[in-house]
C-alpha positions as CSV (number, residue, x, y, z in Angstrom):
1,X,28.0,42.1,-39.4
2,X,29.6,43.4,-42.4
3,X,31.3,46.7,-42.4
4,X,34.3,48.7,-41.1
5,X,35.0,49.5,-37.4
6,X,33.5,52.9,-37.3
7,X,30.2,51.6,-38.8
8,X,30.3,48.8,-36.3
9,X,30.6,51.2,-33.4
10,X,27.7,53.4,-34.7
11,X,25.5,50.2,-34.9
12,X,26.4,49.1,-31.4
13,X,25.4,52.8,-30.2
14,X,22.1,52.4,-31.9
15,X,21.6,48.8,-30.1
16,X,22.5,50.3,-26.8
17,X,19.7,53.0,-27.5
18,X,17.3,50.6,-28.0
19,X,14.3,51.2,-25.5
20,X,12.9,47.9,-24.6
21,X,16.2,46.1,-23.7
22,X,19.4,47.9,-25.1
23,X,20.7,48.8,-21.6
24,X,20.1,45.1,-20.4
25,X,22.2,43.5,-23.1
26,X,25.6,42.2,-22.1
27,X,28.5,42.8,-24.4
28,X,28.5,39.2,-25.5
29,X,24.8,39.6,-26.6
30,X,25.6,42.8,-28.4
31,X,28.4,41.0,-30.5
32,X,25.9,38.1,-31.2
33,X,23.6,40.7,-32.8
34,X,26.3,42.7,-34.6
35,X,28.1,39.3,-36.0
36,X,24.7,37.8,-37.4
37,X,23.1,41.0,-38.3
38,X,23.3,42.8,-41.6
39,X,23.7,46.5,-42.2
40,X,21.8,47.7,-45.0
41,X,20.7,51.2,-46.4
42,X,17.0,52.0,-47.3
43,X,15.7,54.8,-49.5
44,X,12.6,56.8,-48.7
45,X,9.5,55.2,-49.9
46,X,11.1,51.7,-49.4
47,X,8.4,49.3,-47.7
48,X,10.1,47.2,-45.0
49,X,6.9,45.5,-43.6
50,X,3.5,44.8,-45.0
51,X,0.3,44.0,-42.8
52,X,-0.3,40.4,-42.7
53,X,3.1,39.6,-43.8
54,X,4.5,36.4,-42.2
55,X,8.4,37.6,-41.8
56,X,10.8,36.9,-38.8
57,X,13.3,39.6,-39.7
58,X,13.9,42.2,-36.9
59,X,15.2,45.7,-37.6
60,X,17.2,48.1,-35.5
61,X,17.1,51.7,-37.0
62,X,20.7,53.1,-36.9
63,X,20.1,56.2,-38.8
64,X,17.2,58.0,-40.4
65,X,13.6,57.5,-39.9
66,X,10.6,55.2,-40.8
67,X,6.9,55.4,-40.4
68,X,4.4,53.2,-39.2
69,X,1.2,52.9,-41.4
70,X,-2.2,51.2,-41.2
71,X,-2.2,50.3,-44.9
72,X,0.3,49.7,-47.7
73,X,-1.3,52.4,-50.2
74,X,0.0,55.8,-50.5
75,X,-3.0,57.2,-48.6
76,X,-2.5,55.0,-45.5
77,X,-2.6,56.8,-42.3
78,X,0.8,57.3,-40.4
79,X,0.3,55.8,-37.0
80,X,3.7,56.5,-35.5
81,X,7.2,57.6,-36.6
82,X,10.4,55.6,-35.3
83,X,13.9,57.1,-35.1
84,X,17.4,56.0,-34.3
85,X,17.7,53.1,-31.8
86,X,14.1,51.9,-32.4
87,X,13.4,48.2,-32.8
88,X,10.5,46.9,-35.0
89,X,9.4,43.6,-36.3
90,X,10.0,41.9,-33.0
91,X,6.6,41.0,-32.7
92,X,6.1,38.8,-35.6
93,X,9.6,37.3,-35.1
94,X,9.1,36.2,-31.6
95,X,5.5,35.2,-31.5
96,X,5.2,34.0,-35.1
97,X,2.3,36.5,-35.8
98,X,1.6,38.3,-39.1
99,X,2.7,41.7,-39.3
100,X,0.0,44.1,-37.9
101,X,1.2,47.2,-39.7
102,X,3.2,48.5,-42.7
103,X,6.5,50.2,-42.1
104,X,7.9,52.5,-44.8
105,X,11.2,54.6,-45.0
106,X,10.3,58.3,-44.5
107,X,14.2,59.4,-44.5
108,X,17.3,57.9,-45.8
109,X,17.9,55.2,-43.3
110,X,20.6,52.7,-42.3
111,X,19.4,49.6,-40.5
112,X,20.6,46.4,-38.7
113,X,18.6,43.6,-40.0
114,X,18.8,40.6,-37.4
115,X,17.2,37.1,-38.1
116,X,14.3,36.4,-35.6
117,X,15.9,33.2,-34.4
118,X,19.0,35.3,-33.4
119,X,17.0,37.6,-31.3
120,X,15.1,34.7,-29.8
121,X,18.4,33.2,-28.8
122,X,19.6,36.2,-27.3
123,X,16.7,36.7,-24.9
124,X,15.8,33.1,-24.1
125,X,17.1,32.2,-20.5
126,X,17.3,35.9,-19.5
127,X,13.9,36.6,-17.7
128,X,14.5,40.4,-17.5
129,X,15.3,40.7,-21.1
130,X,12.1,38.5,-21.9
131,X,9.9,40.5,-19.6
132,X,11.3,43.8,-21.1
133,X,10.4,42.6,-24.5
134,X,6.9,41.5,-23.5
135,X,6.3,44.8,-21.9
136,X,7.2,46.7,-25.1
137,X,5.4,44.3,-27.1
138,X,2.2,44.9,-25.2
139,X,2.5,48.7,-25.0
140,X,3.2,48.9,-28.9
141,X,0.7,46.5,-30.2
142,X,-1.9,47.9,-27.9
143,X,-1.3,51.4,-29.1
144,X,-0.9,50.5,-32.7
145,X,-4.4,48.7,-32.3
146,X,-5.9,51.5,-30.7
147,X,-4.5,54.1,-33.2
148,X,-5.9,51.9,-36.2
149,X,-9.2,52.9,-34.8
150,X,-10.2,56.3,-36.1
151,X,-11.7,57.3,-32.7
152,X,-8.3,57.0,-31.0
153,X,-5.9,57.9,-34.0
154,X,-5.1,61.6,-32.8
155,X,-5.3,61.2,-29.1
156,X,-2.1,62.5,-27.6
157,X,0.4,59.7,-26.3
158,X,0.1,60.8,-22.7
159,X,-3.7,60.4,-22.8
160,X,-3.7,57.1,-24.7
161,X,-1.5,55.7,-22.3
162,X,-3.9,55.6,-19.5
163,X,-6.1,53.3,-21.8
164,X,-3.1,51.3,-22.6
165,X,-2.5,50.7,-18.9
166,X,-5.8,49.2,-18.4
167,X,-5.8,47.2,-21.6
168,X,-5.2,43.3,-21.9
169,X,-4.3,40.9,-24.7
170,X,-6.6,38.2,-25.5
171,X,-6.7,35.2,-27.9
172,X,-9.7,33.5,-29.1
173,X,-9.4,30.4,-31.1
174,X,-11.7,29.6,-33.9
175,X,-15.5,29.0,-33.2
176,X,-15.1,30.4,-29.6
177,X,-17.6,33.1,-28.4
178,X,-16.0,36.5,-27.7
179,X,-19.3,38.1,-26.5
180,X,-22.6,36.4,-26.0
181,X,-26.1,37.9,-26.7
182,X,-27.8,38.7,-23.5
183,X,-24.4,38.8,-21.4
184,X,-23.4,41.8,-19.3
185,X,-21.1,44.4,-21.2
186,X,-18.1,44.4,-19.1
187,X,-15.4,45.2,-21.8
188,X,-14.8,46.7,-25.1
189,X,-12.7,44.7,-27.7
190,X,-10.6,45.9,-30.5
191,X,-9.6,43.2,-33.0
192,X,-5.7,43.2,-33.9
193,X,-5.8,39.8,-36.1
194,X,-8.4,37.7,-37.4
195,X,-12.1,37.7,-38.4
196,X,-15.2,37.5,-36.3
197,X,-18.8,37.0,-37.1
198,X,-21.8,39.0,-35.4
199,X,-25.1,37.2,-35.2
200,X,-28.5,37.7,-33.4
201,X,-30.9,35.0,-32.6
202,X,-34.2,35.2,-34.1
203,X,-36.2,32.3,-33.0
204,X,-34.3,29.0,-33.9
205,X,-32.0,30.7,-36.3
206,X,-28.8,32.8,-35.8
207,X,-29.1,35.6,-38.2
208,X,-25.7,36.8,-39.6
209,X,-25.3,40.5,-39.3
210,X,-21.7,41.6,-40.0
211,X,-18.2,40.3,-40.2
212,X,-15.5,42.1,-38.3
213,X,-11.7,42.1,-39.0
214,X,-8.6,44.0,-37.8
215,X,-9.2,47.5,-36.7
216,X,-12.9,46.9,-35.8
217,X,-14.2,47.1,-32.3
218,X,-17.2,45.6,-30.5
219,X,-19.2,45.8,-27.3
220,X,-19.5,49.5,-27.1
221,X,-23.0,49.7,-26.8
222,X,-23.4,47.4,-23.7
223,X,-20.4,49.1,-22.2
224,X,-21.8,52.8,-22.7
225,X,-25.5,51.8,-21.8
226,X,-25.1,49.0,-19.3
227,X,-27.7,47.0,-21.4
228,X,-27.0,43.3,-22.1
229,X,-25.1,42.4,-25.3
230,X,-27.4,42.7,-28.4
231,X,-25.6,40.2,-30.4
232,X,-23.1,37.2,-30.3
233,X,-19.7,37.6,-31.8
234,X,-17.9,34.5,-32.5
235,X,-14.2,34.1,-33.9
236,X,-14.3,32.7,-37.4
237,X,-10.5,32.3,-37.4
238,X,-8.1,32.9,-34.4
239,X,-8.7,36.3,-33.1
240,X,-6.1,38.2,-31.2
241,X,-7.8,41.3,-29.6
242,X,-7.3,44.2,-27.1
243,X,-9.8,44.1,-24.2
244,X,-10.5,47.3,-22.2
245,X,-12.6,46.9,-18.9
246,X,-15.7,48.9,-18.8
247,X,-14.8,51.4,-15.9
248,X,-11.3,52.4,-17.2
249,X,-12.9,53.0,-20.6
250,X,-15.7,55.1,-19.2
251,X,-13.2,57.1,-17.3
252,X,-11.2,57.8,-20.5
253,X,-14.0,58.9,-22.6
254,X,-15.1,61.3,-19.7
255,X,-11.7,62.8,-19.8
256,X,-11.9,63.2,-23.8
257,X,-15.2,64.8,-24.4
258,X,-14.7,64.8,-28.2
259,X,-14.2,61.0,-28.4
260,X,-17.1,60.5,-26.0
261,X,-19.5,62.6,-28.4
262,X,-18.3,60.6,-31.4
263,X,-18.6,57.4,-29.8
264,X,-22.2,58.1,-28.5
265,X,-23.1,58.7,-32.2
266,X,-21.4,55.9,-33.6
267,X,-22.6,53.4,-30.9
268,X,-26.3,54.7,-31.3
269,X,-26.2,54.5,-35.2
270,X,-24.5,50.9,-35.1
271,X,-27.2,49.8,-32.7
272,X,-30.1,51.2,-34.8
273,X,-28.6,49.4,-37.8
274,X,-28.2,46.1,-36.0
275,X,-31.8,46.5,-34.7
276,X,-33.1,46.9,-38.3
277,X,-31.0,44.0,-39.7
278,X,-31.8,41.7,-36.8
279,X,-35.7,42.8,-36.5
280,X,-34.9,43.9,-32.9
281,X,-37.9,45.8,-31.2
282,X,-36.6,49.3,-30.1
283,X,-39.0,52.0,-29.8
284,X,-38.0,55.6,-30.1
285,X,-38.5,56.0,-26.3
286,X,-36.3,52.9,-25.7
287,X,-33.6,54.5,-27.7
288,X,-33.8,57.8,-26.0
289,X,-33.6,55.9,-22.6
290,X,-30.5,54.1,-23.9
291,X,-28.9,57.5,-24.7
292,X,-29.6,58.8,-21.2
293,X,-28.2,55.7,-19.8
294,X,-25.1,56.4,-21.8
295,X,-24.8,59.8,-20.3
296,X,-25.5,58.6,-16.8
297,X,-22.8,56.0,-16.8
298,X,-20.4,58.3,-18.1
299,X,-21.1,60.9,-15.6
300,X,-20.9,58.4,-12.8
301,X,-17.3,57.3,-13.8
302,X,-16.1,61.0,-13.4
């Protein structure tokens, strides 16, 4: 690391403040990060990360603030703000995944920029460090994925934590089925990376209904109503997704009535649209019964 002794001390303090594993680092490991890292300044408005960017650089924020956004454009929604001691970029570096969000400097900042292979070297062979990073990775990527969905964007962190706790990360290779038409609806999925195709079987033909991408979710109709899946969703590319099991999700929306009401309406409208596109037979009475099942399932989860 280039810089004088006082700057080096300030950067080391920022490393120690790092929530994921700062307190677990030995002095030798801190020195390794300092020696191979580069201290750089960044002005407000500078874009450090872009969605879908393949980049192995990792950053520790020494001074200032950055904001995590769902898009690069100026109107992109702020999903989180990170301050001194925060680590970001580690997901792409360690797991060779594209960036999931944009990161933009919001206040004048000083950062320690670390090559991804250096961070990987530090945590390899140290199970406690590895598990700390994995835990932090799951929490951050799950929260980011949830907040990219408008329904969950403004849910307080303490409430969203209950949903994160009962979520899991799943990877689906190209061509594999995520949910199958006619199956029981046991979980909701939120896509982090990749593209998936929604189809409905009409006779011998699979009718294309939609393409789903990062930030889209699927499976809510079956989870809410208890009805079988109305369509098949297949991974076109590799898909990484958040899976939320049925009962924890129903409990969550029961405790958040505003989300429950909006989701009821969205699920109903999406199902009507799918029915029209796929020529499904759903009478007005059947739709009313489905909405009643939604409310009954929610009530039972209380």
